C-alpha positions in Angstrom: 0.1 -0.1 -0.1 1.4 3.4 -0.9 0.4 6.0 1.8 0.9 9.6 0.7 1.4 11.3 4.2 1.5 15.0 3.0 2.5 17.9 0.8 4.9 19.7 3.3 8.6 19.8 2.1 11.6 21.7 2.6 12.4 21.9 -1.0 10.9 23.0 -4.0 11.1 20.9 -7.2 9.7 21.3 -10.5 9.4 17.4 -10.9 7.6 16.7 -7.7 4.3 14.7 -8.5 2.4 15.6 -5.4 3.5 19.3 -5.8 5.0 19.8 -2.5 6.9 22.2 -1.0 7.7 24.6 1.9 4.7 26.5 1.6 2.5 23.6 1.5 0.8 22.5 4.8 -1.4 19.6 4.0 -0.6 16.4 6.2 -2.5 13.2 7.0 -3.7 12.8 10.4 -3.2 10.3 12.7 -6.9 9.1 12.4 -6.6 8.7 8.7 -3.1 6.9 9.2 -4.8 4.5 11.2 -7.5 3.6 8.8 -4.6 2.8 6.4 -3.2 0.5 9.2 -6.6 -1.1 10.0 -6.8 -1.9 6.0 -3.1 -3.3 6.1 -3.9 -5.9 8.9 -7.3 -6.7 7.2 -5.8 -7.2 3.9 -2.6 -8.6 5.0 -0.8 -6.4 2.9 2.9 -7.0 2.8 4.5 -3.6 2.4 3.8 -0.1 3.2 5.4 2.5 0.9 5.2 5.7 2.6 5.6 8.8 0.5 4.7 12.5 0.2 6.6 15.7 0.0 9.2 14.9 2.6 7.3 12.0 4.7 9.7 12.5 7.8 8.0 16.2 8.3 4.8 14.7 9.0 4.7 14.7 13.0 3.1 11.2 13.1 5.6 9.8 10.6 7.8 7.9 13.1 4.3 6.2 14.5 3.0 4.9 11.5 6.5 3.7 10.4 6.4 1.9 14.0 3.0 0.4 13.7 3.5 -0.6 10.0 6.7 -2.4 11.4 4.5 -3.9 14.0 2.2 -5.5 11.3 5.3 -6.8 9.7 4.6 -4.4 6.7 7.6 -2.6 6.7 11.1 -3.2 5.5 14.4 -1.9 6.5 15.6 -1.3 2.9 13.6 -0.9 -0.5 12.8 -4.0 -2.4 
């Protein structure tokens, strides 16, 4: 499952597919992240791909990754 956690980014790149940048403030809430994790669990989705502007700028990024790992849907390195 690919999860786009927001459009906030510390850079402005012309090629950005989500039109992210420093002036963008849209971020996924923890509640919505929980819905995604519930779907991962229900459907036994093996991998969660976290994307966005700069995903680590979402205040709940670490929580999402920790929960995805707990469900077995995260890897330490790309496929």
